[in-house]
GUSE-345306 format. One record per residue (C-alpha): residue in one letter; z, x, y; residue number from 0. Coordinates in steps of 0.5 Angstrom, whole numbers. Last residue first. Layout:
BEGIN
a/Z/X/Y/NUM
...
//
This chain:
BEGIN
x/28/36/-32/265
x/30/31/-39/264
x/35/36/-40/263
x/39/37/-35/262
x/40/28/-35/261
x/38/25/-29/260
x/43/21/-25/259
x/39/17/-19/258
x/43/15/-14/257
x/44/8/-10/256
x/41/5/-3/255
x/39/-2/-5/254
x/35/-8/0/253
x/33/-4/6/252
x/29/-8/11/251
x/22/-6/13/250
x/17/-8/19/249
x/9/-8/22/248
x/4/-4/24/247
x/-2/0/22/246
x/-5/4/26/245
x/-13/5/23/244
x/-16/12/25/243
x/-24/14/26/242
x/-24/12/32/241
x/-17/9/33/240
x/-18/1/30/239
x/-11/-3/30/238
x/-8/-7/24/237
x/-2/-11/26/236
x/1/-13/19/235
x/3/-19/16/234
x/7/-20/9/233
x/7/-25/3/232
x/12/-26/-3/231
x/7/-30/-7/230
x/1/-26/-5/229
x/-3/-28/1/228
x/-4/-22/5/227
x/-4/-24/12/226
x/-7/-19/18/225
x/-6/-19/25/224
x/-12/-15/29/223
x/-13/-11/35/222
x/-21/-7/36/221
x/-24/-14/36/220
x/-32/-15/34/219
x/-30/-19/29/218
x/-34/-17/23/217
x/-33/-10/27/216
x/-26/-11/26/215
x/-26/-15/21/214
x/-30/-9/17/213
x/-26/-2/20/212
x/-19/-7/19/211
x/-20/-8/11/210
x/-22/-1/10/209
x/-16/2/11/208
x/-12/-3/10/207
x/-12/-3/3/206
x/-8/3/4/205
x/-3/-1/7/204
x/-2/-6/0/203
x/2/-13/0/202
x/4/-17/-6/201
x/1/-12/-11/200
x/-2/-16/-17/199
x/-3/-14/-24/198
x/0/-8/-22/197
x/0/-3/-28/196
x/-5/2/-24/195
x/-11/-1/-28/194
x/-9/-9/-27/193
x/-9/-7/-19/192
x/-10/-13/-16/191
x/-10/-14/-8/190
x/-11/-21/-4/189
x/-13/-22/3/188
x/-13/-26/10/187
x/-16/-24/16/186
x/-16/-25/23/185
x/-9/-30/23/184
x/-8/-37/23/183
x/-14/-39/20/182
x/-16/-32/16/181
x/-24/-30/15/180
x/-23/-28/8/179
x/-22/-23/3/178
x/-20/-20/-4/177
x/-19/-14/-6/176
x/-20/-10/-12/175
x/-17/-4/-15/174
x/-17/3/-18/173
x/-23/2/-20/172
x/-28/3/-26/171
x/-28/-4/-28/170
x/-25/-6/-34/169
x/-18/-8/-32/168
x/-22/-14/-29/167
x/-23/-17/-34/166
x/-15/-16/-37/165
x/-13/-19/-31/164
x/-17/-26/-32/163
x/-16/-27/-24/162
x/-14/-35/-21/161
x/-18/-35/-14/160
x/-14/-41/-10/159
x/-12/-37/-4/158
x/-17/-33/-3/157
x/-22/-38/-3/156
x/-18/-43/1/155
x/-18/-37/7/154
x/-25/-38/7/153
x/-32/-35/6/152
x/-31/-29/0/151
x/-31/-22/1/150
x/-30/-17/-5/149
x/-27/-11/-3/148
x/-28/-6/-10/147
x/-23/-1/-9/146
x/-22/8/-10/145
x/-28/11/-6/144
x/-30/5/-2/143
x/-34/-1/-5/142
x/-37/-7/-2/141
x/-39/-14/-5/140
x/-42/-20/-1/139
x/-41/-27/-1/138
x/-36/-26/-7/137
x/-37/-31/-14/136
x/-32/-34/-17/135
x/-28/-33/-24/134
x/-25/-27/-21/133
x/-26/-23/-27/132
x/-32/-27/-29/131
x/-35/-24/-21/130
x/-33/-17/-23/129
x/-34/-17/-29/128
x/-42/-18/-27/127
x/-41/-12/-21/126
x/-44/-15/-15/125
x/-49/-11/-12/124
x/-46/-6/-6/123
x/-45/-5/1/122
x/-41/2/3/121
x/-33/3/4/120
x/-31/9/7/119
x/-23/10/9/118
x/-20/10/16/117
x/-15/16/16/116
x/-8/13/15/115
x/-4/13/22/114
x/2/8/20/113
x/6/5/26/112
x/14/2/25/111
x/16/-4/28/110
x/23/-6/32/109
x/22/-2/37/108
x/16/3/36/107
x/18/8/30/106
x/12/13/28/105
x/9/14/22/104
x/4/19/21/103
x/0/21/15/102
x/-3/28/15/101
x/-7/29/8/100
x/-9/24/3/99
x/-10/28/-2/98
x/-5/33/-3/97
x/0/29/2/96
x/3/31/8/95
x/8/26/13/94
x/9/27/20/93
x/15/23/23/92
x/14/21/30/91
x/20/18/35/90
x/24/25/34/89
x/32/25/33/88
x/31/24/25/87
x/39/26/23/86
x/37/21/17/85
x/40/14/15/84
x/36/10/19/83
x/29/14/21/82
x/29/17/14/81
x/29/10/11/80
x/25/7/15/79
x/19/12/15/78
x/20/12/8/77
x/19/5/8/76
x/13/5/11/75
x/10/11/7/74
x/11/7/0/73
x/7/1/4/72
x/2/4/5/71
x/0/7/-1/70
x/-5/14/-2/69
x/-8/18/-8/68
x/-5/14/-13/67
x/0/18/-18/66
x/-1/13/-25/65
x/2/8/-29/64
x/9/5/-27/63
x/5/6/-20/62
x/8/14/-17/61
x/7/16/-9/60
x/7/23/-6/59
x/10/25/0/58
x/11/32/4/57
x/15/32/9/56
x/14/35/16/55
x/20/39/21/54
x/20/45/15/53
x/19/42/9/52
x/22/35/7/51
x/21/32/0/50
x/20/25/-1/49
x/17/22/-7/48
x/15/14/-7/47
x/15/9/-12/46
x/10/4/-11/45
x/8/-3/-15/44
x/15/-3/-18/43
x/18/-2/-25/42
x/24/3/-23/41
x/24/6/-30/40
x/16/6/-29/39
x/16/10/-23/38
x/23/15/-26/37
x/18/16/-31/36
x/12/18/-26/35
x/16/22/-24/34
x/19/26/-30/33
x/12/27/-32/32
x/10/31/-25/31
x/15/36/-26/30
x/20/34/-20/29
x/19/37/-13/28
x/26/40/-9/27
x/32/37/-6/26
x/29/30/-7/25
x/29/24/-3/24
x/27/17/-7/23
x/24/12/-3/22
x/23/6/-8/21
x/18/0/-6/20
x/19/-8/-5/19
x/12/-11/-2/18
x/14/-16/4/17
x/19/-21/3/16
x/26/-21/-2/15
x/29/-19/4/14
x/27/-21/11/13
x/24/-16/17/12
x/17/-16/12/11
x/12/-10/11/10
x/16/-6/7/9
x/22/-9/3/8
x/26/-2/2/7
x/29/0/-5/6
x/33/7/-3/5
x/34/12/-8/4
x/39/19/-8/3
x/37/23/-13/2
x/43/26/-18/1
x/42/32/-22/0
//
């Protein structure tokens, strides 16, 4: 069996920036175990698997270790692939995921625009493992459905944190978001997810479904510019729209190829 696969740098207009994601275009759904093995072989933070169903597309995302409920950068990458290499005549694509529901990607000039549900979060006490793992105590801590979000005073705090990933791996959470007000943008962040096999994710669209409503309320702004301060860096334009978060970014293709899966492995 042959599967067409693309590798895309999402939330960047330059190669080797943003967050790389693989996009596999399917003719039929594969076994979960095979999709996980493909993601593990790709060894990227996320591999998206996509199947067209009538006018819409079903989508699922796998890290090298687990399936995740929501992934922004791999959805952006998938929108880029479908708009650029497939016959998509409308300017909006609707994706359906069994966990996150309906997700939309719209093409607006050189930008791709994600329409995602707002993540729920509430203030919580800071777990000792979080303080030890980050080697610095946040000024506030929040807990979402899957992630902790730790608030710090300055962008320099975010830049200088050197986590102990073994300790962070002990937390009962998909990942840990650290964030502060930005120097040149509205807010900055980093994202750690050792439980998913990703010590530090370069640019995390799903984290901004929590970051955006938090900073929108804090800064009293509906439209914000964000930067994720990984080594690869990524810039996101974020906007609140009632109970939805609108996230815009660019994408660029790095690789186009074809997987060959022997029948005995299907």
